C-alpha positions as semicolon CSV with decimal commas, in nm:
position;residue;x (nm);y (nm);z (nm)
1;M;0,709;0,360;3,062
2;P;0,448;0,501;2,795
3;P;0,124;0,346;2,747
4;S;0,173;0,239;2,414
5;F;0,494;0,019;2,483
6;F;0,222;-0,158;2,715
7;V;0,001;-0,164;2,382
8;R;0,231;-0,337;2,136
9;K;0,376;-0,559;2,384
10;V;0,032;-0,693;2,444
11;F;0,019;-0,704;2,093
12;K;0,338;-0,875;2,011
13;G;0,207;-1,128;2,270
14;L;-0,132;-1,207;2,136
15;F;-0,055;-1,224;1,732
16;R;0,313;-1,363;1,617
17;L;0,398;-1,216;1,267
18;D;0,413;-1,538;1,129
19;R;0,055;-1,678;1,241
20;A;-0,100;-1,414;1,237
21;L;-0,059;-1,306;0,890
22;L;0,095;-1,570;0,700
23;P;-0,144;-1,878;0,637
24;R;0,053;-2,204;0,751
25;P;0,310;-2,386;0,551
26;P;0,207;-2,643;0,313
27;P;0,349;-2,998;0,372
28;T;0,728;-3,008;0,240
29;S;0,560;-3,299;-0,011
30;H;0,368;-3,007;-0,185
31;L;0,661;-2,754;-0,166
32;A;0,924;-3,009;-0,365
33;R;0,633;-3,043;-0,659
34;L;0,609;-2,685;-0,691
35;A;0,957;-2,642;-0,698
36;A;0,987;-2,924;-0,967
37;R;0,734;-2,737;-1,104
38;R;0,975;-2,389;-1,203
39;S;0,730;-2,228;-1,501
40;N;0,474;-2,063;-1,278
41;P;0,661;-1,757;-1,098
42;A;0,381;-1,756;-0,822
43;D;0,504;-2,102;-0,745
44;K;0,865;-2,013;-0,754
45;I;0,819;-1,724;-0,548
46;R;0,580;-1,935;-0,306
47;V;0,917;-2,172;-0,303
48;W;1,153;-1,874;-0,176
49;W;0,899;-1,802;0,106
50;W;0,847;-2,109;0,267
51;N;1,237;-2,236;0,221
52;K;1,236;-1,885;0,486
53;T;1,325;-1,988;0,810
54;P;1,019;-1,796;1,009
55;M;1,266;-1,530;1,145
56;Q;1,344;-1,486;0,845
57;R;0,942;-1,455;0,722
58;N;0,854;-1,173;0,975
59;S;1,165;-0,995;0,886
60;A;0,987;-1,014;0,504
61;V;0,695;-0,862;0,650
62;V;0,819;-0,612;0,778
63;D;1,076;-0,501;0,490
64;I;0,963;-0,566;0,178
65;P;0,629;-0,301;0,185
66;L;0,931;-0,097;0,359
67;T;1,112;-0,187;0,005
68;F;0,834;-0,107;-0,165
69;G;0,735;0,207;-0,014
70;F;1,123;0,354;0,023
71;V;1,080;0,265;-0,382
72;L;0,744;0,442;-0,468
73;L;0,878;0,726;-0,257
74;I;1,194;0,749;-0,502
75;G;1,014;0,715;-0,841
76;I;0,723;0,981;-0,680
77;E;1,066;1,177;-0,612
78;A;1,188;1,139;-0,971
79;K;0,886;1,224;-1,135
80;N;0,875;1,543;-0,924
81;V;1,249;1,654;-1,097
82;W;1,158;1,554;-1,390
83;T;0,854;1,747;-1,383
84;N;1,043;2,038;-1,250
85;F;1,286;2,056;-1,456
86;R;1,065;2,072;-1,743
87;G;0,875;2,380;-1,586
88;M;1,263;2,534;-1,593
89;R;1,320;2,480;-1,952
90;N;0,985;2,620;-2,066
91;V;1,085;2,948;-1,823
92;I;1,489;2,957;-1,949
93;R;1,308;2,934;-2,312
94;E;1,032;3,206;-2,242
95;L;1,361;3,430;-2,064
96;M;1,518;3,347;-2,424
97;R;1,196;3,504;-2,586
98;M;1,236;3,839;-2,361
99;Q;1,575;3,855;-2,439
100;W;1,535;3,827;-2,811
101;K;1,240;4,073;-2,827
102;L;1,450;4,319;-2,627
103;K;1,720;4,321;-2,912
104;W;1,500;4,288;-3,203
105;G;1,240;4,452;-3,105
106;S;0,988;4,164;-3,222
107;E;0,852;3,858;-3,170
108;M;1,093;3,487;-3,228
109;R;0,959;3,257;-3,488
110;E;1,019;2,925;-3,410
């Protein structure tokens, strides 16, 4: 087995994600008070988060950043496609201008 396997096993054994990355859950009475308020979006997120089981929280610790990264990549790709489209539009415009010059012998007015 590769050394990275043992490193990963030791790391997982020493640091559970829910204990290493997240604070202890608040008391249930505190959660009930937060849920009753409902006006603050941060409170809604806290209630939603702590109502999950520890396994769901572990999964979300990985899934939420992955989803964010995936959406970011899609956004960057969409921006690149739009930029390339605008560049191609300029190339087509320039080709039409050159064709006009060849046909009529003068610059096209805009």
